[in-house]
N, C-alpha and C positions, 0 to 999 in steps of 0.2 A: 504493499500500500504505500501513494506517495503521500507524504505529507510535507508542508511547507514549513519551515523552520522558522521558529520564534527566541528569544533568549534562552527559552528553557530548553532549548536542545543544544546550547554550546558545548558542554560537557559530552553529551554522547556522541556528536561529531566529529568534536577534535580528537577525543579517545579511540575512535574508530580508523580517523584518518593519519595518527600516529601510529598505526603499524606500520607505515610505511612512510616514512618523515619525507624523506628526499624525492619520492616520486611524486607524494601526494603535497609538495610545498605552495604550488597553484593557491589550492582550497585551504591550506590551513593557513597562508599567511592575507589571504582576502578575508577571509574568517575573523580573525587575531585581529585586522588593520580596521575593517568595517561592519562585523558584526550580521543582525538580520533585518534594521530598519532603514537602511537605504536605499534610495529608489533607483539605484543604477545597478544595485546588487541583490538576486535572491536566491537562498539555500533551499532545495528539497531534500528529503529522507527516504529511502526506501526501506521501510521497514515494517515487521510483523513482529513476531516473538524475537528475533534478531535481526541485525541492520545488513541490508545488502549492498546498500550503494550510496553517493552524495552527488548530487546533482548542484552545480553552480551555475549561474548566471551572472555576467560581470560585464555590464552595457549589450554589446553584441556576440559576446563572447559566452561558450558554454565548458566548461570542465567537468568530467566524470571519473570517477573514482568507483572501482567496486573487486574487493579482496576476492571473490566469487569469477571475476569476470562476468557480472551480469550486468545488460542493460535490456530498458522497455524501448522498443523502437518507438512504440505510437506514442508515448509520453515525451523522446525528443523529439519528433515530428510535431507535436503541441508546441514546445518551447521554441521550434524555429519558426514557428508562425506566430506565437502571442510575441516574442521578442527582437523580432527579425536577426534569428544569431547569423552571423557572419563566419565564425569559426568554432570549430569543437576541436577539442582535445583531449588524450588521453592514455595511459600506458596502452600499448597497441593489443593485448590482451584481452582488454577490456573494450576497444574498439572494433575487434578483429570481425563481428559478425553483423556490425550496423552497415548498411549500405543506405544513401541519401541519392537521388540521383542528380539533384542541383550541386553536390559537394564533389569536390576531388580531393585526392587523398596522400597527403607524403609520410613515408614510414621516417624513423629519425631514431639518431643514438642518442638517449639521454647521458649526462655524464653530470661528475664531480668533480672540484679540485678542493686537494688537501694541503699542498703546497703549491707555491709560486716557482714555477723553474725559469722565468725570464725575470729582467733585471729591469725596473721602472727606467721610462723613460724622462730625461730634463726637457719639456718641451711648455715653453710658456704660453702655449696656443691651446696647451689639452687644460680644459677647465670643469668642474661640474656645472653643470648647468641651472641658472634660474629659472620661474615659471616664466619670464618674459621671452623665453629663448622656445617655448611649445611651436608657436606656428612656424618657427624656420626648421624646428628639427621634423615636424608632421612635414615639412614639404620634403625633406630629405627621405623621409619613408615612405610617402605616399610614391616617389619618382623610383627608388630602387624597388620596393617590393610591390608595385602597382596595386597598393591597394588605399582606402580613405581612411586616415587613420583622424581620429578625434583632438583637436586641440586643448581642448577644454579636459580631457582625460589625462593628457600628458604635463598640462600645468597642472592638475590636481596632484598627481602624482608625485612631483618635484616639492609643490608646496606641503603635502601634507607628510610628506618622507616616506609616503609608502615602496618608493622607489629611487633611482637617482639618476640622473642620465650623466655621461662624459660625452665629453666634442671637441672636436677640432674646428677651428674656422678660418678663412680664407678670403680675405675681401670682402665681410660680412656677412658672409655665408657658411651656412654649417654644411661642413666636406665630410666628415665620417662623426658618428654617433655609436655609444654602446649605452645599454640601461638596463637596471634590473627592474623585474616588474610584481615580485612580490617576497618580500621580505619579512622574516622572525627572527626572534633572537638569535636565532642560531644559524640559518642558510639563508638565501636566495635567490631567486631566477633569474638568470640574464636573457635579454634577447635585445631586438633591433639592433644588431650589428651589422652597421649600411657606413658603403663609405661609397660618393659619386663615382660616375664610371671614369671619369676621365681625370681622376686623382688615385685608382685601384693599384695595387702592388708598388707601393712606396711605403708598407708597412706603419699604414698612419689605425687601421683595423688592430693590430695586436699594441698599439703604442695606447689607444685607449681600453680596451682589454686590462692592458697590464695596469694602470691606473685603476681600472673599478674594482678590479679583481682583489691587488693591496689594498686599496682603503675597505673594501671588507674584511679581509682576511687579519687586518688589522685591529677590526672589532669584535671578533670572534666567528663571521660570518662565513660558511663554506657557501662557493659559487656553485652553482648547477646550471645546466644548459641543457637544449636539446638540439641536432643540426644533423641535416641530410647531404649537406653539398662538400664535396670531398675535400676542397682548397680551402673551405674554412675549418675544417675537420683536422687537416694540416695544423693550422694558426692555433687551435684549442689543444692540440697534443701538445705543441712544442711548449706550452702556456702550464700544460701541468691536468691539465682533465684526462678523465678516465671513464669509460663508460660501464652504468650501471644498470643498463637496461633499454628498451625501445621504447618510440612516442610517436604515437599517429597525431598529425594535424588534420583535418576535413577543414578546406575551406569553401565558402560558397564561390559559383564559378558566375561570373559578370556574364548577363545575356548574350547571347552571340558567340561564346568562346568556346559552347562545345560540336 
């Protein structure tokens, strides 16, 4: 039975998710940071006598966790319609049987970092972003990933310290960035590693990732991420990331792209 969660479900949800803390970091971080009474976040628990899974909607994103790899396709379709879901994420084993015609599928490696191998780069143009940088960050992410990001969501993440963005600028333009998207006291999910096409292969992505990971590790937070691009994998391996599982990312296709 699907139940929309309220504050009374906090302990039950977090206890279930902490059975797999790194791979459930998105959900743990969002529940810890935003709880159950925000307009942009809704949490559902699938339970009867036992808990079978957690579904978390964050803006237009859906993250699903289930230790028994159980998903309700009809419920997912309802969420997709009701919340205009653009991306669905979860462990590969959880989403393996979920098929939605409007969504493409990417299989990724999920990795974590215990010790940073690379030395930090001294570059005065690498800095932590401020909320007023959100519009320019959105422009970079939209261009690189061909998605429609929300500047308000980026600004909120920076302002509330739910996550942090490190950027490199040239000529007033953000040309490279990396960010954390969900942070807890112990760990952080990293994402949005992006470099403009005409600035690639100059070590910029490695530099911003080194700065971001170094700051997180200095605070006792373990960086985690997922990727499917071989070139990105080489960068992350050099930094010291090691795989701990597989991750699926399902993206809504734009009309006419199929």
